[in-house]
C-alpha angles and dihedrals in degrees: 000000000000112000123232088249090054092048091049093049092047089053090049089051092052091047090051092052092047090050091052091049092051091045090053099045107035097062091049093048094045095047094046091047091053093046100043113012113027106017093156098046111122091200093056091044091054090048089049091055090050096050091042090057094045096043098046123030098008096055092048092048092050092067088069083078087085090064097056102032104096095220093047093044089054088054093049092048089066088070104033095163093057099041105030111020101036095055092053092047092048093048093050094043097048092043089054095044093050092044098047106016125099122262089256091055092049092048093049092049091049091052091050090048093054091047090053091045093054091046087052088058090053093051089054090050089056090048092052090052090051092049091048090051092051095043090053093041093237131134118293117257111290123232089256092053093046089049091054092053093044092047090051087052092054090050089049092052092051093045092049097052099076093038104049111015133073088244091146089071092056138064087279091072111125095022100090094116093049093046093050093046090051090048091055093047094049094045089048089054089054088055090053091051089050091055092047089051095055096089090056090048091052090053090059092053094208119133091193094053092047093045096053091044091055092044090052090057099041092042092105097041093109088066089065096042103048137044101201115088094229094058097033101043113007092059095068095029091061091042088056092052095050091046087056092053089056089057092046092051088062094041092052094050115038094167141004097267127124089253089056091053090049090052091053092048092050090047089051090053092049095050092045097051098030093042093052091050094048093046091050091050091049095050095044093044094050090054093044097245092126124054122261094255092063091048088054090050090050091053089047092054091053090047088054086056088054092050095047092047093049089058108037093048095047095116094178086076119078101231099049089042092054091046094051094042089064090054099041101043092162089069 
């Protein structure tokens, strides 16, 4: 007989998966509707502003939770170089390089940043597939399934380069055709791996597992269907950010206690204020209203988010696994 605790945790697991599905699909649908169906709709425009805020600056700012939460800070203190020294070094270094480096240096660093950012999205897609497998009590992602998601990520990186980055000011100038051709070939290979993986998916008999596997592979499909950056890139970038907020909602409130509510309220304050600041920096920097040093610092802050995430969600290690297990009891 399943205990009440088990039933409750199973329900929490289903709610978590539904939240992730909504977080993945709504941004894509809203952005594409604005761009191609209802461009003059005030309602869609207001919704776009909201999801842009949540999926960009707010989601990056929310990872600062790990620095003030006592349990998380204890975990970070075990690797002070990674979590405390490296961010300062990166902020100072990138600020200096963007302030005093040549335009070619700045462009090259920006290209590398966007490559890292897109790879960061792919790592989260793998994490979501792993969480879906655990939540549905099915086998962990196979090597073939992981390869399909990772290959799709490589295709996404290549497809993104000529759309979003200042690649024309780097050594990549003149290779747009080759980069795009390689992107299509690699992404096509991911599609082949997806098809080959279907028999294994059918064995697991889990619609959730199969759904998030497919979503992990088709995540970058807008890049190959549209030419405008908003449709081709921002769709999945914002989806990634709102997915992350779903994870942080569970991390910030591991139970229904008053302390849990306080954590969530503080996290809400952080992502509201910090997110607004980061979004403002991003918008002003893109349009050149702020000097290059601040743009470098902005990129460094987002890179710190990448570094922190790569560590605290590394569930193969005992300390992060124990920390997350307390927050995701349904796993």
